[in-house]
C-alpha positions in Angstrom: 42.3 104.6 41.0 45.8 105.6 39.9 48.7 104.1 41.7 50.7 106.2 44.2 53.7 105.1 42.2 52.7 107.7 39.6 52.6 110.5 42.1 55.9 109.5 43.6 57.5 109.7 40.2 57.1 113.5 40.6 59.2 113.4 43.7 61.6 110.9 42.0 62.0 113.3 39.1 64.8 114.7 41.1 67.0 111.6 41.5 66.4 109.9 44.8 69.5 107.7 45.0 71.2 108.0 48.4 74.7 109.4 48.7 75.9 106.0 49.8 74.7 104.4 46.5 78.0 103.4 44.8 77.4 104.1 41.1 76.8 106.7 38.4 78.9 109.8 38.7 76.0 111.9 37.4 73.4 110.5 39.8 75.7 111.0 42.7 76.3 114.6 41.7 72.5 115.3 41.2 71.7 113.7 44.6 74.3 116.0 46.4 72.1 119.0 46.1 73.4 120.7 43.0 69.9 121.0 41.6 68.8 123.3 44.5 70.0 126.4 42.7 70.0 125.0 39.1 67.8 126.5 36.3 64.6 124.6 35.8 63.0 123.6 32.4 60.0 121.6 31.4 60.7 118.5 29.2 59.3 118.7 25.7 55.7 117.5 25.6 56.8 115.4 22.6 58.9 113.2 24.8 56.6 110.5 26.1 59.1 108.5 28.0 60.2 106.1 25.3 63.7 105.7 23.7 65.0 103.7 20.8 68.3 101.9 21.3 71.0 101.4 18.6 70.3 97.7 18.5 66.6 98.2 17.7 65.0 97.8 21.2 62.4 100.4 22.3 62.4 101.2 26.0 59.2 102.6 27.6 60.2 104.0 31.0 58.3 102.4 33.9 56.8 99.9 31.4 59.7 97.9 30.0 60.9 95.1 32.2 64.6 95.1 33.2 64.6 91.5 31.9 64.0 92.7 28.4 67.4 94.6 28.4 69.4 91.9 30.3 68.1 89.1 28.0 68.7 91.1 24.8 72.3 91.9 25.7 73.1 88.7 27.7 74.0 90.2 31.0 72.9 89.5 34.6 71.0 92.2 36.4 72.9 93.8 39.3 71.3 94.7 42.6 72.1 97.0 45.5 70.1 96.7 48.7 69.8 99.2 51.5 67.3 99.8 54.3 64.0 100.6 52.6 64.8 99.9 49.0 66.4 97.6 46.4 67.8 99.0 43.2 68.5 96.9 40.1 70.6 98.0 37.2 72.4 97.0 34.0 75.4 99.0 32.7 76.9 99.2 29.2 79.7 101.0 27.5 80.5 102.0 23.9 82.4 104.9 22.2 83.5 106.5 25.4 80.0 106.5 26.9 78.5 104.6 29.8 74.8 104.0 29.9 72.8 102.8 33.0 69.4 101.2 33.0 68.0 101.6 36.5 65.0 100.3 38.4 64.5 101.6 41.9 62.1 99.3 43.7 61.5 101.5 46.7 57.9 102.0 45.5 57.6 98.9 43.3 54.2 97.3 43.8 53.8 95.5 40.5 54.6 92.0 39.3 58.0 92.8 37.7 61.0 95.1 37.8 60.6 98.0 35.4 63.3 100.4 34.1 62.5 103.9 35.3 65.7 105.8 34.7 68.4 105.9 32.0 71.7 107.7 32.6 74.1 108.5 29.8 77.5 109.7 31.0 81.2 109.5 30.1 82.7 106.0 30.5 85.2 105.6 33.4 87.6 102.7 32.8 88.6 102.7 36.5 85.0 101.8 37.6 83.4 100.3 34.5 84.6 96.8 35.3 83.8 97.1 38.9 80.2 97.9 38.0 80.2 95.0 35.4 79.5 97.4 32.6 79.5 95.3 29.4 80.9 96.8 26.1 77.8 96.8 23.9 77.1 99.4 21.2 73.6 98.1 20.6 72.6 99.2 24.2 73.3 102.9 23.6 70.2 105.1 23.1 69.7 106.8 19.8 69.2 110.5 19.5 65.6 111.6 20.2 64.1 114.6 18.4 62.5 115.8 21.7 65.7 115.5 23.7 68.8 117.6 23.1 71.6 115.0 22.8 75.1 114.6 24.3 77.3 117.3 22.7 74.5 119.9 22.6 75.8 123.4 23.4 74.3 125.8 25.9 73.1 128.0 23.1 71.3 125.1 21.5 69.7 124.2 24.8 68.4 127.7 25.3 66.9 127.8 21.9 65.3 124.4 22.2 63.7 125.0 25.6 63.1 128.7 25.0 64.9 129.8 28.1 68.0 132.0 28.8 70.4 130.1 31.0 73.6 132.0 31.8 77.0 131.1 30.6 78.7 128.7 33.1 75.5 126.8 33.8 76.6 123.4 35.0 73.3 121.5 35.8 69.7 122.1 34.9 66.5 120.1 34.2 63.0 119.5 35.4 59.9 117.3 35.1 56.5 117.4 33.4 53.5 115.4 32.4 53.0 115.3 28.6 49.8 113.2 29.1 47.6 112.2 32.0 49.3 108.8 32.1 53.0 109.7 31.7 55.4 111.7 33.8 58.9 112.5 32.5 62.1 114.2 33.9 65.3 115.2 32.2 68.5 116.5 33.9 71.6 117.6 32.1 75.2 118.2 33.1 77.4 120.6 31.0 81.2 120.7 30.9 82.7 123.8 29.3 79.3 124.7 27.9 78.6 121.3 26.3 76.3 118.5 27.5 78.3 115.5 28.6 75.8 113.6 30.7 72.0 113.2 30.8 69.6 111.5 33.3 66.2 110.6 31.9 63.3 109.2 34.0 59.7 108.3 33.3 56.7 107.1 35.1 53.4 105.5 34.0 50.1 105.6 35.9 48.8 102.1 36.2 45.6 100.8 37.9 46.0 99.4 41.4 45.0 95.8 41.7 43.0 96.4 44.8 42.6 99.0 47.5 43.6 98.5 51.1 40.7 96.9 53.0 38.9 99.0 55.7 36.3 98.0 58.2 33.1 100.1 57.7 29.5 100.4 58.6 28.1 99.4 62.1 31.2 97.2 62.8 33.5 100.2 62.5 31.3 102.4 64.7 31.1 99.8 67.4 34.9 99.1 67.4 35.6 102.8 67.4 33.2 103.3 70.4 31.0 105.6 68.3 27.9 104.5 70.2 25.6 105.4 73.0 26.7 104.6 76.6 25.4 101.1 77.5 22.6 100.4 79.9 23.8 98.0 82.7 21.8 94.9 83.2 22.1 92.2 85.9 21.8 89.1 83.7 23.8 86.7 81.5 22.8 88.2 78.1 23.8 86.1 75.2 25.0 82.5 74.9 27.8 81.2 72.6 26.7 82.3 69.1 25.1 79.7 66.8 24.1 80.1 63.2 20.9 79.2 61.5 22.4 77.5 58.4 22.5 73.7 58.5 26.1 73.7 57.2 27.3 75.4 60.4 27.9 72.6 63.0 29.6 74.6 65.7 29.0 77.6 67.9 31.4 80.5 68.6 32.1 81.5 72.2 33.3 85.1 71.9 36.7 85.9 73.4 37.6 82.2 73.2 37.0 81.2 69.5 39.8 81.9 67.1 39.3 83.9 63.9 41.0 81.0 62.1 38.0 78.8 63.2 35.6 81.3 61.7 37.5 81.3 58.4 37.5 77.5 58.4 33.7 77.5 58.6 32.8 80.4 56.4 35.9 80.9 54.2 37.0 84.4 53.3 40.0 86.5 54.2 41.1 88.2 57.4 42.2 91.8 57.2 44.2 93.8 59.8 44.2 97.5 60.3 44.5 100.2 63.0 41.2 101.7 64.1 43.1 103.4 67.0 46.7 104.3 66.6 49.1 101.4 67.3 46.1 99.2 68.2 45.7 96.7 65.3 42.4 94.8 64.9 41.7 91.9 62.6 38.4 91.2 61.0 36.5 89.2 58.3 33.2 90.1 56.8 30.6 88.2 54.8 27.8 89.3 52.5 24.9 87.0 53.2 22.4 87.9 50.6 20.1 89.9 52.9 22.8 91.7 54.9 26.3 91.4 56.2 28.0 89.6 59.1 31.3 90.8 60.4 33.7 89.1 62.9 36.2 91.3 64.7 39.2 90.3 66.8 40.5 92.7 69.5 43.3 90.5 70.9 45.6 87.7 70.0 45.5 84.3 71.6 48.4 81.8 72.3 46.7 79.0 70.4 45.6 75.6 71.7 47.6 72.4 71.1 45.5 70.3 73.4 42.9 69.7 70.7 43.1 68.0 67.3 43.9 69.6 65.0 45.7 72.1 67.2 45.0 75.9 66.8 47.9 78.1 66.0 48.4 81.4 67.9 46.3 84.2 66.3 43.4 86.6 66.5 40.5 85.7 68.8 36.9 86.7 67.8 35.5 89.3 70.3 32.7 90.8 68.2 30.1 89.6 65.8 28.0 92.2 63.9 24.9 91.6 61.8 23.5 94.5 59.8 20.8 94.7 57.2 21.8 97.9 55.3 25.6 97.8 55.4 27.6 100.0 53.0 29.5 98.3 50.2 32.8 96.7 51.2 34.8 94.9 48.5 36.8 93.2 51.2 33.8 91.0 52.2 33.4 87.5 51.0 30.1 85.9 50.1 28.6 83.3 52.5 24.9 82.5 53.0 25.9 80.4 56.0 27.1 83.5 57.9 23.6 85.0 58.0 21.4 85.1 61.1 23.7 84.8 64.2 21.7 83.1 67.0 22.5 84.6 70.5 20.0 82.5 72.4 18.4 83.6 75.7 15.5 85.3 73.8 17.7 88.1 72.7 15.9 90.3 70.0 17.6 90.0 66.6 17.6 91.7 63.3 14.1 92.9 62.4 12.9 93.1 66.0 10.8 96.2 67.0 11.6 98.8 69.6 8.7 97.5 71.6 10.3 94.0 71.7 13.5 95.6 73.0 11.6 97.3 75.7 9.8 94.1 76.7 13.0 92.1 76.8 15.3 94.6 78.5 13.0 97.1 80.3 13.9 100.7 80.8 12.5 103.3 78.4 11.1 102.5 75.0 13.9 103.2 72.5 13.5 106.1 70.0 12.5 105.0 66.5 15.8 106.0 65.0 18.5 105.4 67.6 21.7 103.6 68.8 21.6 101.9 72.1 23.5 99.2 74.0 23.1 96.9 77.0 26.0 95.6 79.1 26.5 93.0 81.8 29.7 92.1 83.7 30.7 89.4 86.2 33.8 88.2 87.9 35.9 85.3 86.6 38.8 83.3 87.8 39.4 81.5 91.1 40.1 84.7 92.9 37.6 86.8 90.9 40.5 88.9 89.5 39.0 89.1 86.0 35.9 90.9 85.0 34.1 89.7 81.9 32.0 92.2 79.9 29.2 91.3 77.5 27.7 94.0 75.4 24.8 94.0 72.9 24.6 97.0 70.5 21.4 97.8 68.6 20.8 100.1 65.6 17.2 101.1 65.0 15.8 102.7 61.9 12.1 103.6 61.7 11.4 101.5 64.9 13.1 98.3 63.6 16.4 96.7 64.5 18.6 97.0 61.4 21.9 96.2 63.1 23.0 94.2 66.1 26.4 93.4 67.6 27.6 91.0 70.3 30.8 91.8 72.1 32.6 89.9 74.8 35.9 90.9 76.4 37.7 90.7 79.8 39.6 93.1 82.0 41.5 92.8 85.2 
């Protein structure tokens, strides 16, 4: 999957630096809205986002690290931080020009800081020193055959881009995609009909390291309440959950055991997301060879320092789901030990028939392909001011249980 950074380069083709960003005369002008009524052009398809410098370096926009430039020309990178973004730059002067190499990290999700914009504008002795612009002729970009250079006239620009911009044009530019992997933008400023400043930006589509983890399968349906209304029973239902594997030497009392305890037994990684808006849930899932087991937390506990080792505050396990035919989820870890949760109390498990469910819980015989649930509730606390709910969810396919979930939570 292509990174969102590539798509955002399209938006960033019009410079995104805030008006309070204290550098580059051209960037400040472009950000002020002058492009709203400016003529638009499409950059030459022969410009692929690379520029050669006078000193021999080749800069590939969005692919060359800022460290390459700062090391080659012996300067320290400068940074500007504001709410929501950090910008890094290096600035050089030579022959009356000032060149900026800029990396805006608002959308930076990679392992380095990459130059995404180069600005070439007239030097300004009053501010060059303030911005620590180093005199360095080798840092000035060479002319590029696919980019009209500083000093080009309006007539030359019209001929190159095959457009007819009127006399008096002050700003113009645009963006394009010369290849499926590269996005470029070029913006010009003209003074008295001659180019005196250019902003050049480029983006490269790179592969994301990993996608955001999402709960799926029966676990998601149970948490999202996409299930049949439960049948109320007057019994205790399940016990603390044990596991069949000999390496698991503990049981998990739902709504009491911490997810950190689950991870310490089975390994893996916990993930947090919102199933309901502004209601985060935390979960961990395990591929067990013949199915998948998922632990889900619906609330956070305060920890327990009365035991050794103490338990830090964190998510508490409220739900355990075992399913035989779960959809693929790359966020799951492998653990044979997490197979076969044991609820006790003769509760039918994975592979049970619908007749076994009828014999155990009564009521009507379940449909061959159906979702059903059983719930019990009882008072807790010295004054009975808490109500504890236990729910078992079943998924049946062709008359057999292919998924079962155990849930425990309390309400006032």
